[in-house]
VMD Tcl script that draws the C-alpha trace (Angstrom):
set ca {
  {104.69 -74.30 65.11}
  {104.94 -72.30 61.81}
  {101.33 -70.89 62.24}
  {99.05 -69.56 65.65}
  {96.41 -71.90 65.95}
  {92.72 -70.10 66.74}
  {91.18 -70.98 70.31}
  {88.27 -73.29 69.06}
  {84.24 -71.60 68.34}
  {82.87 -71.86 72.54}
  {86.55 -70.50 73.63}
  {88.46 -67.48 74.00}
  {92.12 -66.92 74.69}
  {92.73 -63.54 76.56}
  {96.47 -64.17 77.48}
  {99.63 -64.36 74.81}
  {102.03 -67.59 74.77}
  {98.94 -70.09 74.80}
  {100.74 -73.78 74.35}
  {97.83 -76.12 74.03}
  {94.11 -75.75 73.20}
  {92.83 -76.39 76.60}
  {94.63 -73.70 77.57}
  {91.69 -71.50 76.02}
  {88.90 -70.36 78.05}
  {85.60 -71.68 78.30}
  {82.86 -69.00 76.83}
  {80.89 -68.29 80.07}
  {76.78 -68.24 80.05}
  {75.14 -65.34 78.51}
  {77.85 -64.66 76.25}
  {78.97 -66.20 72.80}
  {82.35 -67.27 71.31}
  {83.69 -67.55 67.85}
  {86.75 -68.99 66.76}
  {89.93 -67.64 67.93}
  {88.20 -64.81 69.67}
  {90.38 -63.00 72.83}
  {87.26 -61.87 74.75}
  {84.19 -63.38 74.68}
  {80.49 -61.52 73.47}
  {77.80 -60.68 75.46}
  {74.44 -61.82 74.05}
  {72.56 -58.93 72.42}
  {69.33 -57.96 73.83}
  {66.21 -60.76 72.91}
  {68.89 -63.39 72.92}
  {70.45 -65.96 75.64}
  {72.73 -68.32 76.51}
  {72.19 -70.59 79.38}
  {75.13 -72.88 78.70}
  {78.79 -72.46 78.64}
  {81.12 -73.02 75.60}
  {77.79 -71.39 73.34}
  {78.98 -70.16 69.81}
  {75.95 -68.38 69.05}
  {72.96 -66.88 71.49}
  {69.37 -68.47 70.99}
  {66.77 -66.39 70.43}
  {63.92 -65.55 73.21}
  {60.91 -67.72 72.24}
  {57.94 -66.20 71.42}
  {55.87 -65.02 74.30}
  {59.07 -64.12 76.27}
  {61.26 -61.48 76.20}
  {65.14 -60.31 77.90}
  {65.59 -56.26 77.69}
  {69.12 -56.59 78.95}
  {72.57 -57.90 77.53}
  {74.13 -61.03 78.74}
  {71.37 -63.19 79.99}
  {71.41 -66.57 80.52}
  {67.50 -66.71 80.63}
  {64.07 -64.85 78.91}
  {61.12 -63.94 80.97}
  {57.44 -64.34 80.37}
  {55.60 -61.74 78.58}
  {53.99 -59.00 80.75}
  {50.16 -58.48 80.87}
  {48.61 -56.58 78.08}
  {51.21 -57.07 76.19}
  {52.26 -59.52 73.18}
  {56.12 -61.17 72.54}
  {57.30 -62.44 69.46}
  {60.28 -64.60 69.21}
  {63.66 -63.00 69.80}
  {61.33 -60.20 71.58}
  {63.55 -57.43 73.72}
  {61.23 -55.79 75.55}
  {56.99 -56.75 75.40}
  {54.75 -55.46 72.81}
  {51.26 -53.44 73.93}
  {48.44 -55.18 72.76}
  {46.70 -52.57 70.28}
  {44.10 -50.23 71.00}
  {40.59 -51.98 71.45}
  {42.36 -55.38 72.48}
  {43.29 -56.65 76.09}
  {44.85 -59.39 77.83}
  {46.00 -60.45 81.30}
  {48.26 -63.51 79.91}
  {51.72 -63.97 80.13}
  {52.57 -65.85 77.08}
  {50.97 -64.33 74.07}
  {52.94 -64.09 70.95}
  {51.30 -61.83 68.60}
  {48.86 -59.44 68.12}
  {46.06 -61.89 67.22}
  {46.44 -63.14 70.65}
  {45.14 -60.32 72.49}
  {41.30 -60.31 73.12}
  {39.25 -57.95 71.33}
  {36.90 -55.57 73.57}
  {33.25 -56.59 73.51}
  {29.98 -54.05 72.48}
  {29.66 -51.32 75.65}
  {32.96 -52.04 76.48}
  {36.54 -50.05 75.55}
  {40.16 -50.74 76.29}
  {43.32 -48.11 75.90}
  {46.64 -49.42 74.45}
  {48.19 -52.06 76.37}
  {45.29 -52.81 78.95}
  {44.92 -55.92 80.98}
  {41.04 -55.64 80.79}
  {38.76 -54.15 79.36}
  {36.68 -51.35 80.55}
  {32.68 -50.85 80.78}
  {31.41 -47.38 78.86}
  {30.93 -44.87 81.64}
  {27.56 -43.56 81.87}
  {26.56 -40.77 79.44}
  {28.60 -42.62 76.69}
  {28.02 -45.99 74.64}
  {30.01 -47.94 72.56}
  {28.11 -50.54 70.16}
  {31.03 -51.55 68.58}
  {33.60 -54.21 69.28}
  {37.57 -53.74 69.59}
  {37.35 -50.11 70.44}
  {39.60 -47.79 72.27}
  {37.20 -45.26 73.46}
  {33.54 -44.88 74.36}
  {31.30 -42.16 72.39}
  {29.36 -39.47 74.18}
  {25.63 -39.53 74.11}
  {24.55 -37.01 71.72}
  {22.08 -33.91 72.59}
  {19.03 -35.22 73.34}
  {19.76 -38.69 74.49}
  {20.98 -39.98 77.58}
  {22.14 -43.50 79.50}
  {22.00 -44.05 83.14}
  {24.35 -47.49 83.62}
  {27.61 -48.08 82.53}
  {28.54 -50.68 79.90}
  {25.64 -49.51 77.37}
  {25.88 -49.81 73.94}
  {23.31 -47.38 72.72}
  {21.54 -44.12 74.40}
  {18.07 -43.37 74.93}
  {15.88 -40.48 73.66}
  {15.46 -37.99 76.70}
  {11.97 -38.85 78.31}
  {9.20 -36.19 78.06}
  {8.86 -33.87 80.83}
  {13.13 -33.77 80.44}
  {15.88 -32.49 78.35}
  {19.40 -34.22 77.53}
  {22.39 -32.24 76.85}
  {25.34 -34.01 75.31}
  {26.73 -36.77 77.44}
  {23.98 -36.62 79.88}
  {23.77 -39.62 82.38}
  {20.08 -39.16 83.40}
  {17.55 -36.86 82.03}
  {17.29 -33.05 83.27}
  {13.65 -32.23 84.30}
  {12.10 -29.14 82.99}
  {12.15 -26.13 85.21}
  {9.25 -25.49 87.35}
  {6.83 -23.34 85.32}
  {7.35 -25.48 82.27}
  {7.19 -28.57 80.88}
  {8.15 -30.52 77.74}
  {5.45 -33.05 76.20}
  {7.93 -34.39 73.62}
  {11.18 -36.95 74.05}
  {14.50 -35.95 72.64}
  {14.49 -32.17 74.16}
  {18.31 -30.77 74.68}
  {17.89 -28.11 76.45}
  {15.79 -25.86 78.92}
  {15.56 -23.64 76.42}
  {13.36 -26.36 74.51}
  {10.74 -26.70 77.27}
  {7.70 -25.17 76.57}
  {6.77 -21.92 79.16}
  {3.56 -22.85 81.14}
  {0.57 -20.71 79.92}
  {-1.43 -18.10 81.96}
  {-4.16 -19.53 83.35}
  {-2.05 -22.92 84.57}
  {0.81 -24.25 86.19}
  {3.95 -26.51 86.05}
  {5.80 -28.36 88.45}
  {9.09 -29.39 87.58}
  {9.40 -32.06 85.08}
  {6.08 -31.81 83.75}
  {5.04 -33.47 80.62}
  {2.03 -31.02 80.52}
  {0.78 -27.78 81.83}
  {-2.31 -28.43 84.93}
  {-5.65 -25.82 84.76}
  {-5.69 -23.76 87.69}
  {-8.40 -25.33 90.02}
  {-11.39 -23.50 90.66}
  {-10.90 -20.59 93.08}
  {-7.80 -19.97 92.02}
  {-5.85 -18.10 89.02}
  {-2.34 -17.59 87.41}
  {-2.64 -14.21 86.04}
  {0.87 -14.51 83.46}
  {2.58 -17.25 81.59}
  {5.72 -19.72 83.88}
  {3.93 -20.39 86.96}
  {4.43 -23.24 89.15}
  {1.50 -22.95 91.52}
  {-1.79 -20.79 90.69}
  {-2.93 -18.31 93.25}
  {-6.43 -18.49 95.54}
  {-8.55 -15.63 94.90}
  {-8.22 -12.83 97.67}
  {-11.23 -12.39 99.96}
  {-13.90 -10.85 98.38}
  {-13.61 -12.31 94.86}
  {-14.29 -15.56 93.32}
  {-13.66 -17.88 90.20}
  {-15.68 -20.58 89.32}
  {-13.86 -21.88 86.11}
  {-10.64 -23.37 85.95}
  {-7.80 -22.10 83.71}
  {-8.54 -18.88 84.64}
}
mol new
graphics top color blue
foreach p $ca { graphics top sphere $p radius 0.5 }
foreach p [lrange $ca 0 end-1] q [lrange $ca 1 end] { graphics top cylinder $p $q radius 0.2 }
display resetview
C-alpha cells in the first residue's frame, strides 16, 4: 500500500499493523464509530445504540429518556413528567398540571387541575384544597385562603361562604367561631370577636347567640355582658322582663 486505508464507519482499529478490513473491530453496542477511528465513542445522554456497527446513535423517542451515556435502550418517562425526543432527563409537568402516565411527550400532555384542586410542579395527581381555602379556577398550583369574614369547612372547595350570624371568621377559617358568651352577632361576615356586640344590661347571651335575650321575670342583669341573669334575692322581686 502507498496509503493507509481507514477502518470503515461502524468499526474501529485500536492496533497498528492491521492488514485487512476484517481485522477492524465492530463498534460495540451503546457506542458509535465514524470511519478511521481508533476507539468507539459512547452514545451521549438522550441517545442509544442497541446494535453493533453503529455509525450514529439514535435519539430516544418522545415519551422516553436516557440519563446515562453509552446505553442501548431508553426508559419510559416518569410519572409527573414529560419527555420530548432526545430527552436526557424527564421534565416536570408545569405548576397547575399533573399526570400519572409514563409516556408523555410534551407539557401539553399534562392534565390541568380542576377548580377546587391544585397541583404543584411535577405532581402525579391533583390535590383538593384544604378546609379554609378555595380555588375557583383550573390549572392552579396553589389554593387561596378564605378572606376574613368567610369560611369553608370542606376540602376541594371552589368558594368560601359568608360567616354565619352569631359567629366570626378570621382569615383561612375552616369553621365559624362563636361569639363569646355575653355577646352576640346579628350580622353575617364578622371577622373578629371585637365585632360581636356586648349584651346590654337586662339581657343575657349564650356563646354563639344571634341576639340578646331579655331576663325573665324574677331575674335581672345589672351590667352588660352577662351570660346568665341573676335571680332576685329573698325580700325582692321583679315583675318585668329585661330588668
